[in-house]
N, C-alpha and C positions, 0 to 999 in steps of 0.2 A: 532424784537420780544419784543416790548415795554410792552406788556401785559402778559409777562411770569409769571407763578406762580409755586410753588411746590405743587403737589398733593400727600398727605402723607397717606399711608395705614398701619395700624398696622399689624404685622405678628404674627401668632401663630405657634410655632414649636420649636424644641430644637436645631437642628444643620443642617448645609449644608456643601457641599464641599467647600474648600477654593477657588477653581477656578470655582465658581458657575456662573460667569458673563455670559458666553456663554449659559449655560442652561437657565438662566433667560431670556436672550434676545430671545432665540428660543421659549420659552413658551409665552412671552408677544406678540410677533409678530403673533403668532397663535391666541391668544385671541383678539388682537386688530390689524387686518391686516393693517390698515391705518398707524400704527406706523412706518413701514419700510420706507414709503414715506414722513414722516414728518421730514425734516432736522432740525427743531428747537427743536425736542424732545430729552431729555436726561434721562438716568436712573442713579440715584445716587447710590454709593456703599451701601450695607447693612452692618451695623456695627455689629461686633461680636468679639469674643476672640478666638485665636488659642492657643492650648497647644502644638503645634508641632507634633500632632498625625494624621495629615491629615484631621482634622475636624475643621470647624468654628462654635463655639457655640454661639447661639443667646440668648440675654437677653430678658426679658419681654418688653423691650422698643425698640426692633428691628422694623425697619420700611422699607417698600418699598416706595421710593420717586421718582416720575416722575417730571421732569421739562418740562412744557408744555406751549404752547401759550394758552391763555384763551379760544379760540374757540374749543379746543380739550378736555376741562375738562369734559364736559357732557358725551362724548363718553367713556372716560377713566374710568368713574365711574362703568362701566360694570365689572371691575376687582373685585369689592367687592363681597365676597362670593365664589370666585374661589379658586382652589387648585393648588399649585406648587409642582413639584418634583425637588429639587435642590441637590440631593444626600441625601435628607431627606424631609419628607412631611411637607409642609408649607401651612397654610390657610391665605387668605387675608381678612382683616377686612374692616370696613366702613371707607371711606376716609374723610379727611378734607383738606381744602385749606390753604396754608401758603404763605403769601406774601414774596417776596424777601426783604432782609434787607440790607441797605447801611452800609458798614463798610470799613475802610481804609485798612484793611488787608484781603485778600482773599486767600484761600488755595484749591489746588486740589491734591489728593493723587497720581494721575498719569496723566501727560499730554504727548500725543503721537504726535511726528512728525517723518517723515522718515529722519533720520540723522545719522551721523557717531559717534557722541559723544556729550558730554556736551557742548562744545564750539559752535558747529553748532546748537545744540538744543536751546541754549539761543539766538543765532542770529536769528533763525526762530521765536522764541517767540517775540523778540523785533520788528521784521519786521511786524508780524501780529498785534501786539498791535498798532503800528504806523498806519496800514491800518484802524483800527477801531477807531482811535483817542483817545486811552487810554494812559495816561502818568503815570508811576509808576516805582518803583524799583523791581527787581527780585531776589529771593533767590532760587537757585536750590538745591534740596535735592537728596536723593539716587535714583539710577537707579531702575526701576521697569520692571518686565516681566509679561505679561498677556497672557493667552491662548485665542485665537480667532479661528473662524471656519477655517480660512486659514493658521493657524499656530500661532507662537508666535508674539506678538507685544511688542515693547520696548518703554519706556518713562521714565520720571523723576517726582518725587514729585516737586511741585512748589508753592512757596509763592509769591504773589504780595502784595506790601505794599506801603504806601504813596498815595493811591488812593483818589480822591475826591469822594463825595457821588454819584455823577452822573456817574463817571467812574466805580465805584464799581458795580453799577447796570448793566451797559453795559456789563462788563465782566461776570457777572452771567447769563445774558440773552444770550450772544453769545458763551461764553466759548472759549477755545483754542485747536487747533489741531484736531486729529482724534478720532474715536471710542467712540463717545458720548453714543451710545447704550450699550457699555460695561462699562460705568461708568467713562470714561476717559475725561479729559479736562473740567470738570464741577466744578465750584468754589462755595465755601461756606464761610461765614464770619469766621474769626479766630482771636483770641486775641494776638497770639504770633507767631513769625517766628520759634520757636523751633520745630514746628511740622514737618518741612521738613527733619529733621534728625532722626525722630522717626521710629521705625520698624513697 
């Protein structure tokens, strides 16, 4: 997926459910049926703030971001002007394309592998990184639990650092682990490894 890009849609709305990821995936695969059969596609998490009251509050800068191979971009533009119900009404605005940026540190808020715990998780991550030819150091953060259609899935926050520019682009293009359509295993550039310990 050497031609991967992020397609970024502004969102209009005030709040969604904290476990919105499954609702979002169900809505998007209805609007874009080809998305389910596109293994290279990923849906990045929507940023928001939780006050612990069962609601995720969106700022005016909230975005829906799809990581897609370039040949899928034109079809995905059909999302502009659509409405989502994620436990709150959300309107999707006009998209812009954003190129992937090389950075020595890459972060994912949740990487999912079927494993018994952190030690096995890191071993699986290391093995997969070796398979795709990426050399780096790993910093594992807090365990994460996500709601999926088949039940709960479990993963960990993960920081990769010491990446070359080329390897940082590879990991953004390919990701790690399972559940890309639920926002898992997708990496973005980050300046510091402190993020893995954040809530």
